[in-house]
C-alpha positions in Angstrom: -0.1 0.0 0.1 1.2 3.4 -1.0 1.9 6.0 1.6 -0.8 8.2 0.5 -3.3 5.2 0.4 -2.3 4.1 3.9 -2.9 7.6 5.2 -6.3 7.9 3.7 -7.1 4.4 4.9 -6.1 5.4 8.4 -7.7 8.8 8.4 -11.1 7.3 7.1 -10.8 4.4 10.0 -10.1 7.3 12.5 -13.1 9.4 11.4 -15.3 6.2 11.3 -14.2 5.2 14.8 -14.7 8.9 16.2 -18.3 9.1 14.9 -19.0 5.5 16.0 -17.6 6.3 19.4 -19.8 9.4 19.7 -22.8 7.4 18.6 -21.9 4.5 21.2 -22.0 7.4 24.1 -25.8 6.9 23.6 -26.2 3.4 22.2 -24.9 0.4 24.3 -21.4 0.1 23.7 -17.8 1.4 24.6 -18.1 5.0 23.3 -15.1 6.5 25.0 -13.2 3.6 23.8 -14.2 4.3 20.3 -13.6 8.0 20.4 -10.1 7.3 21.9 -9.3 5.0 19.0 -10.5 7.4 16.5 -8.5 10.5 18.0 -5.5 8.1 18.3 -5.5 7.5 14.5 -6.5 11.1 13.5 -3.7 12.6 15.9 -1.1 11.2 13.2 -2.7 13.8 10.8 -4.3 16.6 12.8 -2.9 18.6 15.8 -6.3 19.2 17.3 -6.8 15.5 17.7 -3.4 15.1 19.1 -4.3 17.6 21.9 -7.4 15.6 22.7 -6.0 12.0 22.8 -4.5 12.3 26.3 -7.5 14.0 28.0 -10.2 11.6 26.5 -7.9 8.4 27.4 -7.4 9.8 31.0 -11.3 10.3 31.2 -12.1 6.9 29.9 -9.5 5.5 32.6 -11.1 7.3 35.5 -14.6 6.2 34.1 -13.3 2.7 34.4 -11.8 3.2 37.7 -15.0 4.6 39.2 -16.9 1.7 37.6 -15.1 -1.0 39.7 -14.7 1.1 43.0 -17.5 -0.6 44.9 -19.1 -4.0 44.7 -22.7 -2.9 43.8 -21.2 -1.0 40.9 -19.2 -4.1 39.7 -22.5 -6.1 40.1 -24.5 -3.4 38.2 -21.9 -3.3 35.3 -22.2 -7.2 35.0 -25.9 -7.1 35.2 -25.6 -4.7 32.3 -23.6 -6.9 30.3 -25.9 -9.7 31.0 -28.9 -7.6 29.9 -27.1 -6.3 26.9 -26.1 -9.9 25.8 -29.6 -11.4 26.4 -31.2 -8.5 24.3 -28.7 -9.6 21.5 -29.7 -13.2 21.7 -33.5 -12.0 21.6 -32.7 -9.8 18.6 -31.1 -12.6 16.8 -34.0 -15.0 17.8 -36.3 -12.4 16.5 -39.5 -13.5 18.2 -42.9 -12.5 16.9 -44.1 -9.2 18.1 -46.3 -9.4 21.2 -50.0 -8.7 21.3 -49.5 -5.4 23.3 -47.0 -3.9 20.5 -49.0 -0.8 19.4 -47.2 -0.2 15.9 -46.6 -2.3 12.8 -44.8 -5.6 13.4 -42.1 -4.2 11.0 -40.9 -2.0 14.0 -40.6 -4.8 16.3 -36.8 -5.5 17.1 -35.5 -3.3 14.0 -32.0 -4.0 12.6 -32.3 -7.8 12.7 -29.4 -10.2 13.0 -26.5 -7.4 13.0 -28.3 -5.4 15.8 -28.0 -8.7 17.8 -24.6 -9.4 17.0 -23.4 -6.0 17.7 -25.2 -5.9 21.1 -23.5 -9.3 21.9 -20.0 -8.0 20.6 -20.5 -4.8 22.7 -21.4 -7.0 25.9 -18.1 -9.2 25.3 -16.0 -5.9 25.1 -17.6 -4.6 28.0 -17.1 -7.7 30.0 -13.2 -7.4 28.9 -13.3 -3.9 30.0 -14.7 -4.6 33.2 -12.0 -7.4 34.1 -9.4 -4.9 33.0 -10.5 -2.1 35.2 -10.9 -4.5 38.0 -7.3 -5.9 37.8 -5.8 -2.3 37.1 -8.0 -0.1 39.7 -9.9 -2.2 42.0 -8.6 -1.5 45.7 -5.5 0.6 44.1 -6.5 4.1 45.4 -2.9 5.4 44.1 -3.7 4.6 40.6 -6.9 6.5 40.7 -5.2 9.4 42.4 -2.5 9.4 39.8 -5.0 9.7 37.0 -6.8 12.5 38.7 -3.5 14.3 39.2 -2.7 13.8 35.4 -6.1 15.7 34.6 -5.3 18.4 37.0 -1.7 18.8 35.4 -3.4 18.8 31.9 -5.8 21.5 32.9 -3.2 23.6 34.4 -0.9 23.1 31.1 -4.0 23.9 28.8 -4.7 27.0 31.0 -1.0 28.2 30.8 -1.0 27.6 27.1 -4.2 29.7 26.5 -2.9 32.3 28.6 0.4 32.8 26.8 
């Protein structure tokens, strides 16, 4: 692959991941992970993306750390994964619309097979992220403190850059 073709392919993938990450903030899935991946690719071409990679990464890690801070949060996260995967299985099986469904049957479980597959895939990714977060952050307040300090430093650097 030529240099120009590789650059275009990576830039296109970066934009797709960034847009997908933003969508996944509102849909079931790891939105910050997609945003981070997209920004990481785009940072090779754009200075604005390079400036945003580290803050997004740190915020994603803080969210991961807070998600495994307590056992109720861990249990709720795992329950969310189970519900997401169960919905994916239901979407794949695509049962008939129930009698109480008020609109056309065509609108019952829209998207079909691939919606179910992406729900299950999101559940698997979420499970791995929970396990990663647990191993890295659970019971390790010093790791969370370091993350928070890095955000404070980034804010200070940003403020100093804007003041100059």
